[in-house]
N, C-alpha and C positions, 0 to 999 in steps of 0.2 A: 115375227113379221117381218123384221128386217133381212131376215135369211133368207124368208121366202120371194121378197120383193126383189133381192140380189139375184135370185135366180131367175127371176123375172128379165131383168135388163140383162144378165149374162147370155141369156140363152138368143136374145133378140139381138145382142149385140154381135155374138158370133155369128152368128148365120148373114145377120148384115155384112161383116168382115168377110167372110165366106163368098157371098155373091158380088162384092168388090173386086174380088180377088179373081175368081174365074167367071164372072158375067160381063161381055163385052158390052153390053147396053146399060149396064149401070144398075142401080140400085132402082127395084119397081116391085110393085104388090105381088105381081106373079109370082118373083123370084123368091119372095117371104113367104107365099104362100105355106109352104111346108112348116115353116117356123111356127107362123100364127096358128095352124091346127094342131102342131105337135104340143105347143105349151098348155093349154087345158088337160090334155090328156096327161101329160107330164105332173102336174100339180096334183090332180085326183090320186093318182097312183102314190106320189110322193107323201100325201096326206097319210094314206093306208098303210104304207110299209114303215111309217115313224121317221120319215126323213127330217121332218121338223121338229124332233122330240129335245128337251131339255139337253140331255145328255151329248145329244151331238154338237153343241157348242163347245165341248171341250173336246169330246173324241171326233177330231176330224177323219180319222181314218174309216170308221162305222160310218158315219154321217156321209161321206164322200162315196162309198161303195153303195148307201142305200139309193143316193141321188143319182149314180150312173145308172143302178139295176132299174130304178123308177124310169131314167131317160131310154134304156134300151127296151122295156116293156112297152111303153108309150110308142115307141119307133115301129116295132111290130106291129101293133095295132092299127096304128095310123096308115102302115104298109097295107095291111089286109083290107082296111075299109076303104082304100084308094083302089086296089084291085076290083072290087066289085063295083065300085062308082066309075070304073074307068078313066082313074085321075093319074095313074101313075107316069103318065107322059107329060105331066103338067110339072112333076119334078124333077130337078136336076139331079142324077145320081149324086156327081162330084161334089156339088155344094152341099148335099144333105148329107153326105158324108165327113165334107170337110166342117160343116157346122157342128156335127153330132159331137166330134174329135176336140173342135176347138171350145165346145162348152162343157165337156168331162174337164180338161184342163182349167180352164177358168173356174167350175165351181170345186173342185179340187183347191185349187191356190185360194179361193176366197176363205175357205173353211178352216185351211190351215192358217191362214193371217188372222182370221179370227179365233180361232182357238190358243195360237199363240200370245193374242193379245188378253185375252180374257184368264189365261192363266198366270201371265206374269202380273196382273193385277189382283187376283182372286184366288189364285190357288187353283189347282187341277181338279175341281168340281163347280159347275155352277150352282149347286144346290146350297142355299144357306140352312146350316144348321147351329143350334145350338145346344150344349151341355149345359145343362144345371147341377152342380156340384151339392149335394145337399145330404152329405154324412154317409155315401155308400162307399163303395171300392173303388179305387183310384183307375180312372179310364184316360189311355191315352192315344184316343184317336185324332189322327192328324185333320188340321183345315178346318176347323170349327171355332165359332165363338164359344167363351168359358164363363159361366158367371157361378160367383159361391154363394148361396142360397141366402146362408147366413149374415154375410157382407152385405145384401143388397135387398134383404128384409122381404125374401120370397119364402111363403107357405103355401100349402095346399088345403088351406082352410076355407070349406065348401059354404061355412056359416058365416063367413066374414066377407061380404061384398066388396069391401074397400081394398083386402087382402088379392081377392080376385082380379081385380081390376089392376092392381099394381103388376101383377103377374102378367097378364094379358098385354101391358104395354111391351113386357120385353117379349113377347111371343109373336107382337106385330112383324111383318114381311119376312118370317122365317118359315122354311120349309119341312123343316123336321125340326125335333125336339127330343133331346136324350136325357133322363133324370137317372142320376146314381144317387141313392135315397137308403135309409135304412129299411131293414125288413117291416118293421111297424109302419112306415111310412107310404109304402110301396101302394095300398088300394086308396089313399087320400091323392098321391099323385096321379095315379088312374084315372081317376075320377074326373079331377081338373083335367087332365090330357084330353079324356072322351070329350068335354065342352067345346075345347079349342078351336076345331075344325081343321088342324093339321094333323101331319105325321106325327105320332107320338110314340116314344119308347121309354121302357124302366129296364134298367140294367139288373140281370140276377145273374148272378155266378152259378146258381144249382142247374139252371137251364144250359149254362157253358159247359159245365162239368158234364153233364149228361149227353152234351151234344143236341139238345133239341132243334129241330127243324121251324118248329111252328106248335100251336095249338089247336088242338078241336075241342068244340063245345058238342057235348051230348047233352042235348035239350031236354028228350025225355026222361032221362034220368038225372038232371039238374047236375051233372057233374060235367069237369072240363080235362083234357088230358093234354099233356106235352108230346107231338109227332116227334120221335127221335129216329125212325127209319121209313124210309120212301126207295122205290126202285130206282135205281140209276137211269134204265132207261125205260122209255113209255111202251108201250103196247106194237106200235108201228116200228121204231126202233129195234125191238127185239126180234121180230119178224123179220126187217131188214139184214140185222147180222147174223140171224140163224140162215136165212136162203143163202148169204154170200159163205158160209161157213160149208153146208150141204153142197153148193156146187163147187166152191174151192176143195174140198177134200174128195169129191168123186174125179174132178179131174186130176188131181194129186194122184190118188192111187192108181188112174188109168196111165197118166204119162210115166209115173215112176215105178211102176213095177218091174221092168225088167232090171234095174237098178236095186229094187229093194229082194228081187229071185237073188242076185247076186251075192247082195250080203248076206242073205241068209244060208247061200251053198257056202261061201267060205266059213260063215260061223262051225257048219256042220263036220265040214273038211279040217278045222283046227283040231277039235277037240269032242266031235260028236255029241255034243250037250244039245239043250233045247235051243231052239233059234231066239225065244223071246224072253225077256225078262219081266215079271208084272211085279208092278210094289204098289202098295196101299199108300193113296194120297188123298186129301182132302180137297173137294171141289166148291161147285156151288152153293149156298147154304148149308156150309158146312158139314156136307155129306160126303163120307167117303166113295170112292171109287178106284178102281186098279187102273194104271197105267200101263199103255204098252210100251217097250223100248225093246230094239234089240239087244240082244246081251252082250255084253262088251267084258265079264268080268268072269273070272273061273266058276264054276256052279258052285263049288263047295266053299267059296269064300265070298258069295255073293252076299249083299248088305241089305236085308228086308227093310229095317227102318230108315235107313239112310243116315246114321248116328256119324260116321266116318267118312267125311267127304274124300273122295280120290284126291292123289297126291300127283307130283308131276312124275315120279319113278314108282308108283304102286305097283305091287309085286300081283296084286288082285285082275289086273287088267291084261286082257288077254292082248295077242299081237296084232288080231284083227281089228278088236276092240279098241285098241291104241287109235288105228286109224278112224274108226267110226268116229270115237269120241272128237277127236280134232276136227273132224270136217262136219259135225252134227248130223251125221247118216244114222246113228243109233235114235235120232227121235223121230226118223219117218214112220214106224210103226202106229204114232198117237195121231195120223190120219183117221185112223180107224176109231180112238176115241173122240174125235170131232163128229164122223157120222154117226156114231152111236148117241151123240149128245150129252157125253161126259164131260166135253173140251170144245174151246173154240180154237179158230186158227190164230185170232191174237186177243191175248187176255194176260192176267198177270200169272206166271207159271207156276204150277202146282209143287209144294215144296215136301219132301219126304217127312213122317212124322217126328223122326227122331234127329232133324237137322239142327245144328247149331250155328249161334253168332257168337264166336268166341266162345266163351262158358255158358252161354245160357240161352234156353230154347228162343224160337223166332217170336213167339208173344210174349216174351217176358222181357225184349226188348224194348216194345214200343206199343201200347193198349189199342192202337189204331191197325195192328197187324189182319185183327179179323174182319175190319171191312172190306178188304181186297177180297173177300169171298162172296161178296153179293153179285159177282160176275161170274160165269164159266171160267176155269182157268185156260191160259191159251198153249200154243205151241211156242210160238214167241210172244213178244211183248215189248213196251215203249222201254223197262228194263233194260232188254239186251241188246236194243239196237244202240244202246247209250252206254254200252259196253259192261253193265253190271249184271256178270255172271260168274260162274264158278263156283269155287270153295267159298264159303263166308267165315274167313278166319279172325275177322273182326266185328264187333258189333255196328261199326259205322257200314261196313259191305251190306247187310241188311238194312239198316236205314236207308241207304240209297237206292236199292230195288223197290223198297216200301214207297218212296215218295213220288217215284217214277210211277207205280202202280196206280196210286190213288189220284194221281194227276191224270192218267190215261182214262180211269174211270169217269172223273168228273168232265170230262170233255172230249167225249167219245163221239165220234162221227165214221160213216163209212169210209169216207174219202181218207181218215186218218188211219183205218184199219191197211186200207191198200198202200199209203206209203209206207207205213212199218213192215208189211209183207216185203215190198221191194226193198226198204233198207236192210232186211233181213239177210239179202243176197250178198251181201259186202262184210257180213258177219259171221258167218258161217262156219272159216276157219278162223280160231282166233286164240290168244297165247294163254288165255285160261282154261283151255279144255283138256282136260287128263284124263 
């Protein structure tokens, strides 16, 4: 409520300041008309886009972005209505633009100040959270209240109204409650929390171990299941990403066809062998596919399984192959894989089946390795633009790539793909390309 009222005063005050600066006849109702009309539109849109959510009290960047977004949309709507009502002439463009700019600065500054004040007094969250330690595993969640159930006489005894009343006093004014208890007591604590009317959680090591995402209740069968997997991208995101892949790969094949023909000709002229090297790799959903590359090694010494990574002075690499590998030209035929649907322009790089990190297979280094296969593999990816490419001589080389791949999957956006493609242009030539 305070933030809502503050936005009202900030908008009216900033528009009044703009009028005082730019209007020669001083402050008047006609000059402030735009602000009076803009304010209710802004407040309506701000409520719908969660500008005044509780999280916005501490996340000032997100709250400011939503407020400015609501203001821009309301400005567009106001001008749309004013055009048809033939009221545009009533608005001073200079005053309107200056008022909008000052309001954006004022709202951002206010949110920054509120965020700093709240976090300095109560920590980085505006949510009151309570952890009840009742004999379960140790929990190290920061910035919450903690009570030991045995020391405070708290128990989930639903047959004892006095015990329930005592517990209720501890839950007062809490937004979230987390209970860490013994397995045998989980049902009792769950029943008590259901009657509390607030967000309640019971710690489960098993759910953590299997990476549960939620609980699915099958009422007809009278059973429940832990949700452990869901698609990283929704239908709209998958369609958007695929459209980007098809358009990009088609344009790439058309624009780069002269360069690809030159590469093919150079390979043929050097030793007369096949132009392409095909290798089985693992793609989306852990399914095999054959990846296309320009052949850069001598045909008799090609490594079909990829068990031996190329080294700096590897005698298996041809002269033209060394140039192509150093400039990433050998990867261009993968545009065909993208068009076929085996790969994506951006995604986790597909690894050869026999690849080793140190002396271990990739999936032996980290159990999360298989999660990267929930998306189509990419010609380039976040790991590549961060420099995590080339031979994996140590386990940490694979760990760095995996961390970047999982980060990309969890925060995918079309604009993110575009930025990765643009960033790839600066790392086409790299020191780890042998």
